[in-house]
C-alpha positions as CSV (number, residue, x, y, z in Angstrom):
1,X,22.1,44.6,-175.0
2,X,20.0,45.8,-177.2
3,X,20.2,49.5,-178.7
4,X,17.2,51.3,-179.7
5,X,17.5,54.7,-180.5
6,X,14.6,56.6,-179.8
7,X,14.3,59.2,-182.3
8,X,15.7,60.0,-185.9
9,X,13.9,61.4,-188.8
10,X,14.3,60.1,-192.4
11,X,12.8,62.3,-195.4
12,X,13.0,62.8,-199.1
13,X,11.8,66.4,-199.7
14,X,11.4,69.9,-198.0
15,X,13.5,72.0,-196.2
16,X,14.5,70.5,-193.2
17,X,14.6,73.3,-189.7
18,X,18.1,74.8,-189.9
19,X,19.7,72.7,-187.0
20,X,19.2,69.5,-189.3
21,X,21.7,68.4,-192.6
22,X,19.6,70.2,-195.2
23,X,20.3,66.8,-197.6
24,X,17.6,64.2,-197.7
25,X,18.3,61.1,-195.5
26,X,17.1,57.9,-196.4
27,X,16.1,54.6,-194.5
28,X,18.8,52.9,-196.4
29,X,21.4,55.7,-195.3
30,X,19.7,55.4,-191.3
31,X,20.6,51.4,-191.6
32,X,24.1,51.8,-193.1
33,X,25.2,54.6,-190.1
34,X,23.2,52.1,-187.8
35,X,25.1,48.9,-188.8
36,X,28.4,50.8,-188.6
37,X,27.6,51.8,-184.5
38,X,26.2,49.0,-183.6
39,X,22.6,50.1,-183.1
40,X,19.9,47.5,-183.6
41,X,16.7,49.5,-183.9
42,X,15.5,53.2,-184.1
43,X,12.5,55.1,-183.9
44,X,11.0,57.0,-187.0
45,X,9.6,60.7,-186.3
46,X,8.0,61.6,-189.7
47,X,8.7,64.9,-190.1
48,X,6.4,67.9,-190.9
49,X,8.6,69.4,-193.7
50,X,8.2,66.3,-195.7
51,X,4.3,66.0,-196.1
52,X,4.8,62.4,-197.2
53,X,7.2,61.3,-194.3
54,X,4.4,58.7,-192.8
55,X,4.3,56.8,-196.0
56,X,8.0,56.8,-196.3
57,X,8.1,55.5,-192.9
58,X,6.1,52.5,-193.2
59,X,8.0,51.6,-196.5
60,X,11.0,51.6,-194.3
61,X,9.2,49.4,-192.1
62,X,8.3,46.8,-194.8
63,X,11.7,47.0,-196.3
64,X,14.0,46.5,-193.5
65,X,12.1,44.5,-191.1
66,X,12.3,44.6,-187.0
67,X,14.6,47.6,-187.6
68,X,12.2,50.8,-187.6
69,X,9.3,51.3,-185.5
70,X,7.6,54.8,-186.3
71,X,5.6,57.7,-183.8
72,X,3.4,59.1,-186.8
73,X,1.7,62.6,-187.1
74,X,-1.4,64.3,-188.3
75,X,-2.7,67.9,-188.8
76,X,-4.1,68.6,-185.6
77,X,-5.9,71.2,-186.5
78,X,-7.9,69.6,-189.4
79,X,-11.3,68.0,-188.3
80,X,-10.9,65.0,-190.7
81,X,-7.9,63.7,-188.6
82,X,-10.0,62.6,-185.9
83,X,-11.3,59.8,-187.7
84,X,-7.6,58.6,-188.4
85,X,-6.6,57.8,-184.9
86,X,-8.9,54.8,-184.4
87,X,-7.1,52.8,-187.6
88,X,-4.0,54.7,-186.9
89,X,-1.8,51.7,-185.2
90,X,-3.0,49.3,-188.4
91,X,-0.2,50.6,-190.3
92,X,2.7,48.8,-190.3
93,X,5.6,49.9,-188.0
94,X,3.4,52.5,-186.5
95,X,3.1,52.3,-182.4
96,X,2.3,55.6,-181.9
97,X,2.2,59.7,-182.6
98,X,4.4,62.4,-181.9
99,X,4.0,65.9,-182.4
100,X,6.0,68.9,-182.4
101,X,5.1,73.1,-182.3
102,X,7.7,74.9,-184.6
103,X,5.4,77.5,-186.4
104,X,3.6,80.4,-184.2
105,X,-0.5,79.3,-184.8
106,X,0.6,75.8,-183.3
107,X,2.3,77.3,-180.6
108,X,-1.0,77.3,-178.5
109,X,-2.4,74.2,-179.2
110,X,-1.8,72.2,-176.1
111,X,-3.4,74.5,-173.8
112,X,-6.0,76.6,-176.3
113,X,-8.5,73.1,-176.8
114,X,-7.0,72.1,-180.0
115,X,-5.8,68.9,-178.5
116,X,-8.5,68.4,-176.1
117,X,-9.9,65.8,-178.5
118,X,-6.7,63.9,-178.6
119,X,-5.7,62.9,-175.0
120,X,-8.9,61.0,-174.5
121,X,-8.9,58.9,-177.8
122,X,-5.0,57.8,-177.2
123,X,-6.0,56.7,-174.1
124,X,-9.0,54.7,-175.0
125,X,-6.9,53.3,-178.1
126,X,-3.8,52.7,-176.2
127,X,-1.7,54.7,-178.2
128,X,1.4,56.6,-176.4
129,X,2.0,60.3,-177.7
130,X,5.7,62.0,-177.8
131,X,5.4,65.9,-177.3
132,X,8.2,68.3,-177.9
133,X,6.9,70.1,-174.8
134,X,9.7,72.1,-174.2
135,X,7.3,74.9,-174.2
136,X,4.8,73.5,-172.0
137,X,5.7,70.7,-169.4
138,X,3.3,72.3,-166.9
139,X,0.4,71.3,-169.3
140,X,1.9,67.9,-169.6
141,X,1.4,67.8,-165.7
142,X,-2.3,68.4,-166.1
143,X,-2.8,66.2,-169.1
144,X,-1.4,63.1,-167.5
145,X,-3.3,63.7,-164.3
146,X,-6.2,63.9,-166.1
147,X,-5.8,60.9,-168.4
148,X,-3.6,58.5,-166.0
149,X,-4.2,55.7,-168.5
150,X,-2.6,57.6,-171.5
151,X,1.3,57.5,-172.3
152,X,3.1,60.5,-172.5
153,X,6.9,60.9,-173.8
154,X,8.7,64.4,-173.3
155,X,11.1,64.8,-175.9
156,X,14.5,66.0,-176.0
157,X,14.4,66.2,-171.7
158,X,12.3,69.4,-172.0
159,X,15.0,71.3,-173.8
160,X,13.8,74.4,-175.9
161,X,14.3,74.3,-179.6
162,X,17.8,75.4,-180.6
163,X,19.1,75.7,-176.8
164,X,23.4,75.2,-176.4
165,X,25.2,75.5,-173.2
166,X,23.9,75.8,-169.5
167,X,20.6,77.8,-170.6
168,X,19.6,74.7,-172.3
169,X,18.0,72.9,-169.4
170,X,16.6,75.8,-168.0
171,X,13.3,74.0,-167.9
172,X,15.0,71.0,-165.5
173,X,13.0,71.8,-162.9
174,X,9.8,71.9,-164.5
175,X,10.6,68.7,-166.2
176,X,11.9,66.5,-163.0
177,X,8.2,67.8,-161.3
178,X,6.3,65.6,-164.1
179,X,8.3,62.1,-162.6
180,X,5.5,62.0,-160.1
181,X,3.4,61.2,-163.2
182,X,4.0,57.4,-163.7
183,X,2.4,57.9,-167.2
184,X,5.1,60.4,-167.9
185,X,8.6,58.9,-170.0
186,X,11.2,61.3,-171.2
187,X,13.6,60.8,-174.0
188,X,16.9,61.6,-173.4
189,X,17.6,62.6,-177.2
190,X,19.8,64.9,-179.0
191,X,21.4,65.4,-175.8
192,X,25.1,65.9,-177.3
193,X,23.8,68.6,-179.7
194,X,23.3,71.3,-176.7
195,X,27.2,70.4,-175.4
196,X,29.5,73.3,-176.2
197,X,32.4,71.1,-174.7
198,X,33.7,68.2,-176.4
199,X,33.3,64.8,-176.1
200,X,32.4,63.0,-173.6
201,X,30.6,66.4,-173.4
202,X,30.7,66.4,-169.3
203,X,28.8,69.8,-169.2
204,X,25.4,67.3,-169.9
205,X,26.5,64.9,-167.4
206,X,24.6,66.1,-164.1
207,X,21.1,66.8,-166.2
208,X,21.4,63.0,-167.5
209,X,21.9,62.2,-164.1
210,X,18.9,64.4,-162.4
211,X,16.6,63.1,-164.9
212,X,17.5,59.1,-164.4
213,X,17.5,59.9,-160.5
214,X,14.1,61.4,-161.0
215,X,12.3,58.9,-163.7
216,X,14.3,56.2,-163.2
217,X,15.7,53.6,-166.2
218,X,12.4,52.5,-167.5
219,X,11.1,55.9,-168.0
220,X,14.4,57.6,-169.5
221,X,14.8,56.4,-173.2
222,X,18.0,57.1,-174.9
223,X,18.4,57.9,-178.5
224,X,20.1,60.6,-180.9
225,X,18.4,63.0,-183.1
226,X,20.7,61.8,-185.4
227,X,20.6,64.3,-188.3
228,X,21.2,67.4,-186.1
229,X,24.2,65.8,-184.2
230,X,27.7,67.1,-184.4
231,X,29.5,64.1,-183.3
232,X,28.9,60.4,-184.6
233,X,26.5,58.3,-184.1
234,X,28.6,55.8,-182.2
235,X,29.4,58.4,-179.6
236,X,26.4,59.2,-179.0
237,X,26.0,55.7,-177.9
238,X,29.4,55.6,-175.8
239,X,28.2,58.6,-174.1
240,X,25.7,56.5,-172.1
241,X,27.4,53.4,-172.4
242,X,31.0,54.0,-171.2
243,X,31.2,57.3,-170.2
244,X,28.3,57.6,-167.1
245,X,29.6,55.4,-164.5
246,X,26.2,55.7,-162.7
247,X,24.5,54.0,-165.4
248,X,25.3,50.4,-165.9
249,X,24.1,46.7,-165.6
250,X,20.3,46.5,-166.1
251,X,19.8,49.9,-165.7
252,X,22.2,50.5,-169.1
253,X,19.9,47.8,-170.7
254,X,16.7,49.1,-169.8
255,X,17.6,53.2,-171.1
256,X,19.6,51.8,-174.1
257,X,16.5,50.4,-175.7
258,X,14.8,47.8,-173.7
259,X,12.5,50.6,-171.9
260,X,11.3,52.6,-174.9
261,X,10.8,49.6,-176.5
262,X,8.1,48.5,-173.6
263,X,6.7,51.9,-173.7
264,X,5.8,52.2,-176.9
265,X,4.5,48.0,-177.4
266,X,7.4,47.3,-179.8
267,X,7.6,43.7,-179.0
């Protein structure tokens, strides 16, 4: 079984958000940790706190062929960014785009027209877009319906930032409602970090099962966001491979990496 982590970060400078490790995390460190945990591949999501993180990810792809892909970003509110998208996936390892909205002035971008140009452009070019969409899940459904050829991914099962415990899954009904759109998939990334109980985190098993039942194994992707996990990378793996009795066989193979690689076109 190929194991591919659907979201990690690497960076060399800047101040990470408080829930991430504060020291830089390099591609070499990630490879060593992946090898120790039995992980074949990882999708790098460059971070906005390091403005050179796209280029850092490209260098990682070059240095470790076959181990990394990239879901990059650009400044959505800059007019010149509209010229980047046509050649975006010509960069080594660049498979798509990922956006998150941490600053107050960004919160309205998905619904105020700032991103309206992006959806048809990404649809036309076949570029998958991953979104930290916890605060606008119904809008994701509207986008998916207007652009049926656009490939979308909802980050972290729609859990709001810095959430823990049962309230972390307060958006679950809105997330499950998106399953009717065949062009929407879900990353089950970061889940161990929302649990308040110890490994194997039984409190999160039910939300995982509900997402699996709604989206199926071809649209639910395992991953970690490892630099904010309070458990080991290996425990993030075995949570899915050993502790969920309903996830097995081909379904397990898909969830643990094959489906994500298919979704973003990572051969």
